[in-house]
N, C-alpha and C positions, 0 to 999 in steps of 0.2 A: 305731424302731418295728419290732415283730416281726410274725410271721404272724398271731397271734391278735388283736392290736390292730388290724391292718389289716382283718381279717375283720369285726370289730365296727364299725369305721368305715364300711365299705362297706354293711353291713346297715343302719346308722343313716341314712346318706345316701339309701339306696334307699327306706326307709320315709318319710322326711321330704319328699323332693322328688318322688318318683314315686308314693307311696302304695301301693307293692307291695313284698312281701318279696324279698330276694335269697336264693335257696335253694341256691346252688352255692358253689364254693370260689374263694377269691382266693389267688393265688400271687405270690411275689416273684421277679422275673426279674433276675438279675445280669448277663446278657449284653446287655441292650438298651442302645442308644446314641442312636438318633435318635427313638425313640418314647417316649411317656409310659406307654402301656399297650396292652393287646391283649385283644380278646374272641375266644374260640374257639367257632366255630359247632358243632363236633362234640360237645363235652361241656359247653359253656356256662360254662366257668370263665374268670376274668379273670386277667390277669398285669399287674403294675405294676412299672415300672422302679425298681430299688432306689435309684437316685440321688435320686429325688423323695421318698424317705422321710427324707432328712436334714433336720434342723431348718431349715437356711437355704433350702430349696426347698419347705417345707411349704405356702407360700401357693399353689403350683400344684397341689398334690395333690388338693384337692377338685374342681377343674375337670376334671382328668384322670379321676377316678373317675366324675364325672357323665357325661363323654363315653362312657366304656366302658359305663356302665349304660344309656345311650340305646341303644347297639347291643344290649345284653342284652335289655332289656324289649321293644323293637320286634321283635327276631327271634322271641322267644317268643310275641308277639302276632300274628305272621304279617304284619307291616307292613314297610314299606321301612326297612331297617336300615343300608343303605350310606350313605357320605358324600354321595353325589350325590342321594339320595332326599329328596323333599319332607317326608315324615314325620320323617325323622332331623333335618333342618335345623330344622324347627319345634319339635320336642321339645328339641333342644339349646339353642335360643334361649329356650324357656320356662323351663328349669331353670338357665339361665346357666352352661352347661358350656363348657369351652375347646374351640375349634375346632381348634387346633394345639398340639402340645407345644412349650413354649418351648425355645430352644436354650440349654443351660447349659454349652456348651463341651466336649461329649463327642464331637462329630463329628471324624472323622479328615480332615485336609486333605491334598489331593493337590498335589504340586508339579509345575509344568510343566517339561518337559525341553527343549523346542524352541520357538524364536520364529521365526515366518515373517512377512514383511512383503510387502505388495503393491507392485509397482513403480509402478503408476499412482496409486493413491489413498492409499498409505501405511497402509492398514488393517493392524492387528497381530493375529496369531493365535498364541496360546499353546497348545501341544499336549503331551500326555504321550508320544505315540508319533511316530516319524518318518513323514512322509507323502511320497508320490511327487509331486514338484513338476511333473513332466511330465504327470501325469494330472489333478491338481487345480488349480483356479484360485481367484481371489478371489470370495467370495460376494457382495460388494458391487458390484464393477464388472466382474468377469470378467477382470481383469488377471493377469499372471504373478506367482507367488510366488517369493520367494528366502529361503533359510535364513539368517537374520541372526545367530542366536546359539544355541549348544548349551550348556545348563546341566549341571552335575554336579560 
């Protein structure tokens, strides 16, 4: 799907589900990884994650567009457009938009480098960075930590 087809789709969804026209621009963002779309408050344009334009993820696209249009129409109407606002949640439920972007495997996973174990309760802590075991203790029982394994 290209920019023009996406613009037409957003305008169609806006008319059909919100009863209002979408008068701004929709852009395709190739750098997004964890979000499906974004609404910009300053110039009111929408950005859609390029990965959701692929045919195998097309089933999620309409929900993402509805979600961003909820932000768009509520902000322009002067109502609560944030995720935590009552107006936003009600409108999202009404139009059956997606609350969260589905994870399609684009997130970068971080690998733990250190394993600490509590001497008392055997609680395990995986950490990216080395910690000072003289300063920190177990969050569960308050016992001393020992460095069990260093990965790499």
